[in-house]
N, C-alpha and C positions, 0 to 999 in steps of 0.2 A: 218748785221752780217750773216756770212755764216752758213748754217746748218751743224750739225754734220753728217758726212756721213760714211756709212759702205762699205764693199766690194761689188762689183757688184753682181747682181743676178746670181745664178748658171745656166749655159747654159742648163743643163739637167732638170731644174725645169719646170714642166708642168703647173704652175700656170697661171691663166687668167690675173694676175696682173704682172706689171713689177717692182714695188717697193712698199714698205710700208713706209708711211710718218707719223711720230708721231708729231701731232700738239701740240706744247707747247710753246706759246709766252713767258711764264715766265721762260722757260728752268730750271724747278725745278730739284733738285738733284735726286728726286725719278724717274723722267722721263728719266734723263740721265742714271741712273743705269738700268732702264727698257730697254732702247734702247740697252745698252751693252748686256743684257741678250738675247734680241731678235736677235741681230746680231750673237750671238754665236750658236743659236739653229734653226733659220729659214734660209732656203736656198733661200733667196730673199734679195735684197738690202733694207736696212733700214736707214731712215734719221730722224733727229730731225729738225723740221721746225717751223718757226714763221709765215708762210703765206701759205695758201692753193691755189694752182692753179686749179680752177674748170674746166679748159678745158682739163686737163689730165685725160682721162677716163681709163687709165691703172694703176692708183695708187689706193691703199687702204689707206684711211686716218684714223688714230687713233686719236680721239679727247678726250682730258682729260676734263671730265665734271666739274672738279674743276676750270678750267681755262676759261670756257665760259658758260654763263647762258643759260638755256633752251629757253628763249625768244629770245635771240640774235641768237642762233643757228637756231631756227625756221625761223627767219627773213632771215638769210643767205640762207637757203634751198629754201625759197620762191623766193628769188632773182635769184637763179640759174635756176630754172625750165623754166621760159619764154625764157631764153637764150639757152635752149637746153643742159644745163650742168647737168650731173647726176653723179657726182663723188661718188663712193661707200665709205661709212663711217661706222665706228664702234666706240662706246663710251666706255671709260674705266673710272674707279674710280667713277662709278655712284652709288648714294645712292638708297636704295630699294624703298623709297617713293618719290624719286626726280621727278620733272616735266619732266626731261629728258626722262623718260621711255615712256611718251606719244608720243614722236617723232617716235615711232615704226610705226606710220601711214605712214611715208614717205618711199617710195620704195628705196630711196638712202641709207637708214640705213640698214645695213646687220648684225649688231651685237650689243649687249649691254653686258658689263661686270661690275659686281658690284665691289665696292671698296675692298671687302674682298675676291675677287677671287684669288686663289693661282696661282702662275706664271706658274706652269705646266698646269693647266686647261686653263689659258689664252692662252698659246702657242697652246694647242690642239684646242681651239676654232678658233684661227687665222689661223691655218693650214687648218681647215675645210672651213673657209671663202675664203682663197686664192685659194681653189679648186672649188669655185663657190657656196658654201653652205651658210647657215645662222646660227647664233648662238645667241639665246635669252634665258634668264632665263625662267623656266617653268611657274612661276607665272604670268609673263608678257604675255606669250603666252595664258595662260588660260583666263586672263582678256580680251585680244584682241579677242579671239574666242567667248567668252561669249557675247561680245557686237556686234560682226559682224554676228554671225550665225542667220539665219532666213530662212523661206521657200523661195526657189528661185522664182523669178518673172516669170521664164519660164524654159523650159527643159534645163538641163545642158549638156545633151548628144545630140550632133548635128549629124544628120544622113548624112549630106553632107558637103563638104568643103564650107567655107564662102567666100573664095577668097578676103580677105581683102588686099587692095593695100598698099604699103609702106606709101603713103600720108595719107590714112585713118587710118593706124596704129598710125601714129604720133598724129592725132586728138584724137583718143581713149586714147592714153597715156596721152594727155593733160587733158582730162575729168577725167581720173583716178587719176591724180595728183591734181585735184580740180581747174584747171586753168579756167579763163573766156575765152569766144570766142576772146576777144581782145588780151589776153595774148598768146593764141594759134596762132592767126594771126601774132603776132610779132615774135614768135618762128619760124614759118614756112615761114615768109617773104611773106605773102599773105594778101589781104585785108580781113577785117572782113566779108564783104558781100560774098566773095568767100568761106570763112570758113563755113558760115551758109548754103550756097548752097550745099557744099560737105557733111555737117552734115546730111542732109535729106537722102542722098544716103546711107551713112553708117548706119543710123538708120534702114533703110529698110532691109539692109543685116543682121543685128543682131536681127531684129524683134521687135524693140521698136518704140515708137512714140514721145518721149520727151527726153530732156537732163537728167532729173531725172531718167527715166527708163533706159537710157543708163548707168548712173552711177551705178545703182543697178545691171544691167547686168554685168558690168565690175567687180564688187566686187564678183559676183558669178562665172564668167567665165574667169577671167584674165589668169589663167594658161592654159586654153584651147586656148586662143588667142595666147599665147606665143608658144605653140606647133604647132599651125597652121602656124605661121611665120617661125619656124624652118623647117617645112616640105616644105614650099614654097621655102626657101633658098636652102635646100638640093636638 
């Protein structure tokens, strides 16, 4: 069955995304009405789809929490990471105490909207995400920060550039996502032995001695690493 499609994205739109895909295999009447509302208010192409193409990195995927379990969604996210697929997703119709909120741990998830979110607030949140921002309820952020905050394992202010190579950045992203060396090797199309060899080099650059220390360092310094990458590209 073909997806319900909207007008193409506005050529003047500065969004980092090329389209918004509302994933609704059941094609519920509520989601059809929601799509119509988004089509009329957002300056980007909006589609109702029953399948997600994980290779499309320019899409924002809205996932109805009522139509896919948290366990199944987590499994899907785990399957995409080793393949190098990181589609940006946001959840809608999420219950406050739902297991879905725990998926905030995944960097692919850029927003969560509760089932009682007013459409105006939903649109405002989506507009923020389309510009590259994040949108999470305050109580989820508070819980996340409470569990994650601790004394850094090393200085978070770096006096000199780390000069992380693109390949080393991929490895660090893999560690940050919780992937094993074998999964990182598959993602990068390298042998596991080669991955281990390069790991020692990147550990030395960031000043750690083990994978656990590297994981802790990433949780403390991932924003710093992103800024470093942007500067090297610029």
